[in-house]
C-alpha positions as CSV (number, residue, x, y, z in Angstrom):
1,X,35.3,-25.1,-2.3
2,X,35.7,-23.1,-5.5
3,X,38.0,-25.9,-6.8
4,X,35.2,-28.5,-6.2
5,X,32.7,-26.7,-8.5
6,X,35.3,-25.9,-11.0
7,X,36.3,-29.5,-11.2
8,X,32.6,-30.4,-11.5
9,X,32.1,-27.9,-14.3
10,X,35.3,-28.9,-16.0
11,X,34.3,-32.6,-15.9
12,X,30.9,-31.7,-17.5
13,X,32.7,-29.6,-20.1
14,X,35.1,-32.4,-20.9
15,X,32.6,-35.3,-20.6
16,X,30.0,-33.7,-22.8
17,X,32.1,-33.8,-26.0
18,X,33.1,-37.4,-25.1
19,X,29.5,-38.5,-24.6
20,X,28.5,-36.9,-27.9
21,X,31.5,-38.6,-29.6
22,X,30.5,-42.0,-28.3
23,X,26.9,-41.4,-29.0
24,X,27.7,-40.4,-32.6
25,X,29.6,-43.7,-33.1
26,X,26.7,-45.7,-31.6
27,X,24.1,-44.0,-33.8
28,X,26.3,-44.4,-36.9
29,X,26.4,-48.2,-36.3
30,X,22.7,-48.3,-35.4
31,X,21.9,-46.5,-38.6
32,X,23.9,-49.0,-40.6
33,X,22.1,-51.9,-38.9
34,X,18.7,-50.4,-39.5
35,X,19.6,-49.7,-43.1
36,X,20.5,-53.3,-43.8
37,X,17.4,-54.5,-41.9
38,X,15.2,-52.3,-44.1
39,X,17.1,-53.6,-47.2
40,X,17.3,-57.3,-46.4
41,X,14.7,-57.9,-43.7
42,X,14.8,-61.3,-42.2
43,X,17.6,-62.3,-44.7
44,X,20.1,-60.0,-42.9
45,X,23.1,-62.1,-41.7
46,X,26.1,-61.3,-39.6
47,X,28.3,-61.7,-42.6
48,X,26.4,-59.1,-44.5
49,X,26.5,-56.7,-41.6
50,X,30.2,-57.0,-41.0
51,X,30.9,-56.9,-44.8
52,X,29.4,-53.4,-44.7
53,X,30.7,-52.4,-41.3
54,X,34.4,-52.6,-42.3
55,X,34.2,-49.9,-45.1
56,X,31.6,-47.9,-43.3
57,X,33.9,-47.8,-40.2
58,X,36.5,-45.9,-42.3
59,X,33.7,-43.5,-43.3
60,X,32.7,-43.1,-39.6
61,X,36.2,-41.9,-38.8
62,X,36.2,-39.4,-41.6
63,X,32.7,-38.2,-40.6
64,X,33.8,-37.8,-37.0
65,X,36.7,-35.6,-38.2
66,X,34.2,-33.5,-40.2
67,X,32.1,-33.2,-37.0
68,X,35.2,-32.0,-35.1
69,X,36.1,-29.4,-37.8
70,X,32.5,-28.2,-37.9
71,X,32.6,-27.5,-34.2
72,X,30.0,-30.1,-33.1
73,X,32.0,-31.1,-30.1
74,X,32.7,-27.6,-28.9
75,X,31.2,-26.2,-25.7
76,X,29.7,-23.3,-27.6
77,X,27.8,-25.6,-29.9
78,X,26.7,-27.8,-27.0
79,X,25.3,-24.9,-25.0
80,X,23.8,-22.9,-28.0
81,X,21.4,-25.3,-29.6
82,X,19.4,-22.8,-31.6
83,X,21.2,-23.6,-34.9
84,X,22.0,-27.2,-34.1
85,X,19.7,-28.8,-36.7
86,X,21.0,-26.6,-39.5
87,X,24.6,-27.3,-38.5
88,X,23.9,-31.1,-38.5
89,X,22.1,-30.8,-41.8
90,X,25.1,-29.0,-43.4
91,X,27.6,-31.5,-41.9
92,X,25.6,-34.5,-43.0
93,X,25.4,-33.1,-46.5
94,X,29.2,-32.9,-46.6
95,X,29.4,-36.4,-45.2
96,X,27.0,-37.7,-47.8
97,X,29.2,-36.4,-50.6
98,X,32.2,-38.0,-48.9
99,X,30.4,-41.3,-48.7
100,X,29.4,-41.2,-52.4
101,X,32.9,-40.4,-53.4
102,X,34.3,-43.1,-51.2
103,X,32.3,-45.9,-52.6
104,X,32.3,-44.9,-56.2
105,X,35.9,-43.7,-56.5
106,X,37.5,-46.4,-54.3
107,X,35.7,-49.7,-55.2
108,X,38.3,-51.7,-53.2
109,X,35.8,-53.4,-50.9
110,X,33.8,-54.7,-53.8
111,X,30.6,-53.0,-52.8
112,X,29.0,-49.9,-54.4
113,X,25.8,-49.9,-52.3
114,X,23.6,-47.5,-54.3
115,X,20.4,-48.4,-52.6
116,X,21.9,-49.2,-49.2
117,X,23.9,-45.9,-49.2
118,X,20.8,-43.9,-50.0
119,X,18.8,-45.6,-47.2
120,X,21.7,-45.2,-44.8
121,X,22.1,-41.4,-45.5
122,X,18.4,-40.8,-44.8
123,X,18.3,-43.0,-41.7
124,X,21.5,-41.6,-40.3
125,X,20.3,-38.0,-40.8
126,X,17.2,-38.7,-38.8
127,X,18.9,-40.6,-36.0
128,X,21.7,-38.1,-35.6
129,X,19.3,-35.3,-35.3
130,X,17.2,-37.3,-32.9
131,X,20.3,-38.2,-30.8
132,X,21.7,-34.7,-30.7
133,X,18.5,-32.7,-30.3
134,X,16.5,-35.0,-28.0
135,X,18.3,-37.9,-26.5
136,X,21.5,-36.0,-25.5
137,X,19.4,-33.1,-24.2
138,X,17.5,-35.5,-21.9
139,X,20.7,-37.2,-20.7
140,X,22.4,-33.9,-20.0
141,X,19.4,-32.0,-18.5
142,X,20.0,-32.9,-14.9
143,X,18.8,-30.7,-12.1
144,X,20.4,-27.3,-12.4
145,X,22.0,-25.8,-9.3
146,X,20.6,-22.4,-8.3
147,X,23.2,-19.7,-8.5
148,X,23.7,-16.0,-7.9
149,X,25.9,-13.8,-10.0
150,X,27.7,-10.8,-8.5
151,X,29.2,-8.5,-11.2
152,X,28.4,-5.6,-13.5
153,X,28.3,-4.7,-17.1
154,X,27.1,-6.4,-20.3
155,X,29.1,-9.6,-19.6
156,X,27.0,-10.3,-16.5
157,X,23.8,-10.0,-18.5
158,X,25.2,-12.1,-21.4
159,X,26.3,-14.9,-19.0
160,X,23.0,-14.9,-17.1
161,X,21.0,-15.1,-20.3
162,X,23.0,-17.9,-21.8
163,X,23.1,-20.0,-18.7
164,X,19.4,-19.8,-18.1
165,X,18.5,-20.5,-21.7
166,X,20.9,-23.5,-22.2
167,X,19.5,-26.9,-21.1
168,X,23.0,-28.4,-20.9
169,X,24.4,-25.7,-18.6
170,X,24.8,-27.0,-15.0
171,X,23.7,-23.8,-13.2
172,X,20.8,-21.4,-13.3
173,X,21.2,-17.8,-12.1
174,X,18.0,-17.0,-10.2
175,X,19.2,-13.5,-9.3
176,X,22.1,-11.0,-9.8
177,X,23.8,-8.3,-7.9
178,X,24.9,-5.3,-10.0
179,X,28.0,-3.9,-8.4
180,X,27.3,-0.6,-10.0
181,X,24.2,-0.2,-7.8
182,X,25.4,-2.2,-4.7
183,X,25.2,0.9,-2.4
184,X,21.5,1.1,-2.8
185,X,20.9,-2.6,-2.0
186,X,19.8,-3.9,1.4
187,X,22.1,-6.9,1.2
188,X,20.7,-8.8,4.1
189,X,17.0,-8.4,3.0
190,X,17.4,-8.7,-0.7
191,X,20.2,-11.1,-1.1
192,X,21.0,-13.2,2.0
193,X,17.4,-14.1,2.6
194,X,16.9,-15.1,-1.0
195,X,20.1,-17.3,-0.9
196,X,18.7,-19.3,1.9
197,X,15.1,-19.3,0.7
198,X,15.8,-20.4,-2.8
199,X,18.6,-22.9,-1.9
200,X,21.4,-21.1,-3.7
201,X,24.5,-23.3,-3.8
202,X,26.8,-21.3,-6.1
203,X,27.8,-17.7,-6.3
204,X,29.7,-16.5,-9.4
205,X,31.5,-13.4,-8.5
206,X,33.8,-10.8,-10.1
207,X,36.6,-10.8,-7.5
208,X,38.6,-8.2,-9.6
209,X,35.9,-5.5,-9.2
210,X,36.9,-3.1,-6.5
211,X,33.2,-2.5,-5.6
212,X,32.9,-6.1,-4.4
213,X,35.1,-5.6,-1.3
214,X,32.4,-4.1,0.9
215,X,30.0,-7.0,0.4
216,X,32.6,-9.8,0.9
217,X,32.1,-9.8,4.7
218,X,28.4,-10.5,4.1
219,X,29.3,-13.4,1.8
220,X,31.9,-14.8,4.1
221,X,29.4,-16.6,6.4
222,X,27.8,-18.3,3.5
223,X,30.9,-20.6,3.3
224,X,29.6,-22.3,6.5
225,X,26.3,-22.9,4.6
226,X,28.0,-24.9,1.9
227,X,27.7,-22.2,-0.7
228,X,30.4,-22.4,-3.3
229,X,32.1,-19.4,-4.9
230,X,33.3,-19.3,-8.5
231,X,35.4,-16.8,-10.4
232,X,33.0,-15.4,-13.0
233,X,35.9,-14.9,-15.4
234,X,36.4,-18.7,-15.7
235,X,32.8,-19.4,-16.4
236,X,32.6,-16.6,-19.0
237,X,35.6,-17.8,-20.9
238,X,34.4,-21.4,-21.0
239,X,31.0,-20.3,-22.4
240,X,32.0,-17.6,-24.9
241,X,35.6,-18.6,-25.9
242,X,36.8,-15.1,-25.1
243,X,38.0,-13.0,-22.2
244,X,35.6,-10.6,-20.6
245,X,37.5,-7.5,-21.5
246,X,35.7,-4.9,-19.5
247,X,36.3,-6.9,-16.3
248,X,40.0,-7.0,-16.6
249,X,42.6,-5.4,-14.4
250,X,46.4,-5.5,-14.3
251,X,46.3,-8.3,-11.8
252,X,44.6,-10.5,-14.4
253,X,47.4,-10.0,-16.9
254,X,50.1,-10.6,-14.3
255,X,48.4,-13.9,-13.3
256,X,47.5,-15.2,-16.8
257,X,49.8,-13.8,-19.4
258,X,53.4,-15.1,-19.5
259,X,56.1,-15.1,-22.2
260,X,58.1,-17.8,-20.4
261,X,59.3,-20.0,-23.3
262,X,57.2,-23.2,-23.9
263,X,60.1,-25.1,-25.4
264,X,58.2,-28.1,-26.7
265,X,55.3,-26.0,-28.0
266,X,57.4,-23.3,-29.5
267,X,59.6,-25.9,-31.3
268,X,56.6,-28.0,-32.7
269,X,54.8,-24.8,-33.7
270,X,57.8,-23.6,-35.7
271,X,58.2,-27.0,-37.3
272,X,54.5,-27.0,-38.3
273,X,54.8,-23.5,-39.7
274,X,57.8,-24.4,-41.9
275,X,56.4,-27.7,-43.1
276,X,52.9,-26.5,-43.9
277,X,54.1,-23.1,-45.4
278,X,56.7,-25.0,-47.5
279,X,54.1,-27.3,-49.0
280,X,51.6,-24.6,-49.6
281,X,54.3,-22.3,-50.9
282,X,55.0,-24.7,-53.7
283,X,51.3,-24.4,-54.6
284,X,51.6,-20.7,-54.5
285,X,54.5,-20.8,-57.0
286,X,52.3,-22.9,-59.4
287,X,49.3,-20.7,-59.0
288,X,51.1,-17.3,-59.5
289,X,51.5,-17.6,-63.3
290,X,47.9,-18.7,-63.6
291,X,46.5,-15.9,-61.5
292,X,48.6,-13.1,-63.0
293,X,46.5,-12.8,-66.3
294,X,43.2,-12.6,-64.3
295,X,44.6,-10.1,-61.7
296,X,46.1,-8.0,-64.5
297,X,42.9,-7.9,-66.5
298,X,40.7,-7.1,-63.5
299,X,43.0,-4.9,-61.4
300,X,45.9,-3.7,-63.6
301,X,49.3,-3.1,-62.2
302,X,51.5,-5.5,-60.3
303,X,50.5,-9.0,-59.3
304,X,51.9,-8.6,-55.7
305,X,51.6,-5.8,-53.1
306,X,53.6,-5.3,-50.0
307,X,51.9,-4.1,-46.9
308,X,53.4,-2.8,-43.6
309,X,52.0,-4.4,-40.5
310,X,52.9,-4.6,-36.8
311,X,54.4,-7.9,-35.7
312,X,55.8,-9.3,-32.4
313,X,57.0,-6.8,-29.9
314,X,55.5,-4.0,-31.9
315,X,58.1,-4.4,-34.6
316,X,57.1,-3.5,-38.2
317,X,56.9,-6.3,-40.7
318,X,56.2,-6.4,-44.4
319,X,53.7,-8.9,-45.7
320,X,53.1,-9.8,-49.3
321,X,49.6,-10.4,-50.9
322,X,48.1,-10.9,-54.3
323,X,46.6,-7.6,-55.6
324,X,42.8,-7.5,-55.2
325,X,41.8,-3.9,-56.0
326,X,41.7,-1.8,-59.2
327,X,43.8,0.9,-57.6
328,X,45.8,0.7,-54.5
329,X,46.3,4.2,-53.0
330,X,47.4,4.2,-49.3
331,X,47.8,6.9,-46.6
332,X,49.8,5.7,-43.6
333,X,49.2,2.1,-44.7
334,X,45.5,2.5,-44.9
335,X,43.9,1.6,-48.3
336,X,41.8,4.4,-49.8
337,X,40.1,2.1,-52.2
338,X,38.7,-0.9,-50.2
339,X,36.4,-2.1,-53.0
340,X,37.8,-5.3,-54.5
341,X,37.3,-6.4,-58.0
342,X,35.3,-9.6,-58.8
343,X,38.6,-11.5,-59.1
344,X,39.9,-9.8,-56.0
345,X,36.8,-10.7,-54.0
346,X,37.2,-14.4,-55.0
347,X,40.8,-14.3,-53.9
348,X,39.9,-12.8,-50.6
349,X,37.0,-15.2,-49.9
350,X,39.2,-18.2,-50.7
351,X,42.2,-16.5,-49.0
352,X,44.2,-17.2,-52.1
353,X,45.4,-13.5,-51.8
354,X,47.3,-14.5,-48.7
355,X,49.3,-17.3,-50.3
356,X,52.4,-15.1,-50.8
357,X,52.5,-14.6,-47.0
358,X,53.7,-18.1,-46.6
359,X,57.1,-16.6,-47.4
360,X,56.6,-14.5,-44.2
361,X,55.8,-17.7,-42.3
362,X,59.0,-19.4,-43.5
363,X,61.0,-16.3,-42.6
364,X,59.5,-16.2,-39.2
365,X,57.8,-12.8,-39.4
366,X,54.4,-14.4,-38.8
367,X,53.0,-17.8,-37.9
368,X,50.2,-19.8,-39.4
369,X,48.2,-19.3,-36.2
370,X,48.0,-16.2,-34.1
371,X,46.4,-12.7,-33.8
372,X,46.0,-11.1,-37.2
373,X,48.7,-8.4,-37.9
374,X,47.3,-4.9,-37.8
375,X,48.0,-1.7,-39.8
376,X,50.5,0.6,-38.0
377,X,48.2,3.7,-38.2
378,X,45.3,1.7,-36.7
379,X,47.6,0.3,-33.9
380,X,48.4,3.8,-32.8
381,X,44.7,4.7,-32.6
382,X,43.7,1.5,-30.8
383,X,46.5,1.7,-28.3
384,X,45.3,5.2,-27.3
385,X,41.7,4.2,-27.0
386,X,41.6,0.5,-26.0
387,X,43.2,-0.6,-22.7
388,X,45.8,-3.4,-22.9
389,X,45.6,-3.5,-26.7
390,X,49.4,-3.8,-27.1
391,X,49.3,-7.2,-25.2
392,X,48.3,-8.8,-28.5
393,X,51.7,-8.0,-29.9
394,X,53.5,-10.1,-27.3
395,X,53.5,-13.1,-29.7
396,X,53.8,-13.5,-33.5
397,X,50.8,-12.6,-35.5
398,X,49.2,-15.3,-37.7
399,X,47.6,-15.9,-41.0
400,X,44.5,-17.2,-39.2
401,X,43.5,-16.9,-35.5
402,X,40.9,-17.5,-32.8
403,X,39.2,-14.1,-33.5
404,X,38.8,-14.8,-37.2
405,X,36.9,-18.0,-36.4
406,X,34.6,-16.8,-33.6
407,X,34.0,-13.1,-34.0
408,X,30.8,-12.6,-35.9
409,X,31.4,-8.9,-36.9
410,X,35.1,-8.2,-37.2
411,X,36.4,-4.7,-38.1
412,X,37.0,-4.3,-41.8
413,X,38.7,-1.6,-43.9
414,X,38.3,1.2,-41.3
415,X,38.8,2.0,-37.7
416,X,36.2,0.2,-35.5
417,X,36.8,0.6,-31.8
418,X,33.8,-1.5,-30.6
419,X,34.6,-4.4,-33.0
420,X,38.3,-4.2,-32.1
421,X,37.7,-4.4,-28.4
422,X,35.8,-7.6,-29.0
423,X,38.5,-8.9,-31.3
424,X,41.0,-8.2,-28.5
425,X,39.0,-10.3,-26.1
426,X,39.4,-13.3,-28.5
427,X,43.1,-12.6,-29.0
428,X,43.6,-12.5,-25.2
429,X,41.9,-15.9,-24.9
430,X,44.2,-17.4,-27.5
431,X,47.4,-15.9,-25.9
432,X,46.3,-17.2,-22.5
433,X,45.4,-20.7,-23.7
434,X,47.7,-21.2,-26.7
435,X,48.8,-24.8,-27.3
436,X,49.6,-27.1,-30.2
437,X,46.2,-28.7,-29.9
438,X,44.5,-25.3,-30.0
439,X,46.6,-24.4,-33.1
440,X,45.6,-27.6,-34.9
441,X,41.9,-26.9,-34.0
442,X,42.2,-23.4,-35.4
443,X,43.9,-24.7,-38.6
444,X,41.2,-27.3,-39.2
445,X,38.4,-24.9,-38.6
446,X,40.1,-22.4,-40.9
447,X,39.9,-25.0,-43.7
448,X,36.2,-25.4,-43.0
449,X,35.7,-21.6,-43.1
450,X,37.5,-21.4,-46.4
451,X,35.5,-24.2,-47.9
452,X,32.2,-22.7,-46.8
453,X,33.4,-19.3,-48.1
454,X,32.9,-17.5,-44.8
455,X,36.5,-16.5,-44.3
456,X,36.8,-13.2,-42.3
């Protein structure tokens, strides 16, 4: 039964991006037709429409790629609609600049539609926002299934809040059972009666919590009432793109974390690392002589600095970066002067300071994508305080990673146990789900973060 609802939710998770993708294309084309109708009125002909459709189709493909990089097809964006209009506005602004550059720098098609392009950009902005914010919401807002959540901790509250506030989420939690207070609950009166009275069809439950065992006999008979049970972990990961760290036990790692070689993935990942690092490394060689005078004037001292970090299998590695601080005093690998110069701040924001690390990628010390390598002194502290922290060192660290893209408040310059626990939850998600497609997705979104100067 659990498999049925998981298939149902997976289908919704997978079809939602597809529906949005198809809808975006449809509304791109509708926008073009309305633009030409506004411009030419009754004189609009099929020939005029298709003359414009051919070059605009190329733009549509580029725009869809920008949508993908911006995360507009991700489950998180689909569920959390609070900032959707702003995200669409920013993406449409970028797409407008691409359209202007396309028609004025590549006049191959013989049209430079100044008036048409202006009208199209206005119309498409309005229609895409209308499609994404209203039409899709109506299409995806089918009847939610009533659900009960049985768990504890902050993750339970987070999941319940998000599910109940998101129109596109397929279930609504009408009640919850806090396993920390389960001994004081009259299960039959407070839970079972409500399940029947309010037509609860799904129960999301934390099966790894030892406190759940005494109530399982009470839940057993609900199977015969067509109630479906779902592992809460799977729902949480799908919604938040991270692993619910406080809910984990050794059994989860034994079930989900494996270092069995993925021959095809490992080979293609290494090929991608070498090719991309090689090309960008040539750029680094060109930029180094240009950056040295600016770094020298602002920071003094050497252009490059070597840092010790922890790599795969807890082995120390030495990574190279451009200098970004006036002085660089370290104790146990921890910088005692975290204030960057203006030049250094620019290098960090644009991640140009990490270009020399491409040599580490070619050597095989790090990968382009993976958990960020940590300072050895910090690793000792985190391993002592954060359960399972060493798991992140089972694979190669990376220049960019899942946590860098999704964690809103990462730890910086100092020990941060709370922030690092959350960072670990993202790292575990990546280790569990790593694939070439996920790596490409992270790479594309990293480019977006750098261009928007929000690199973490």
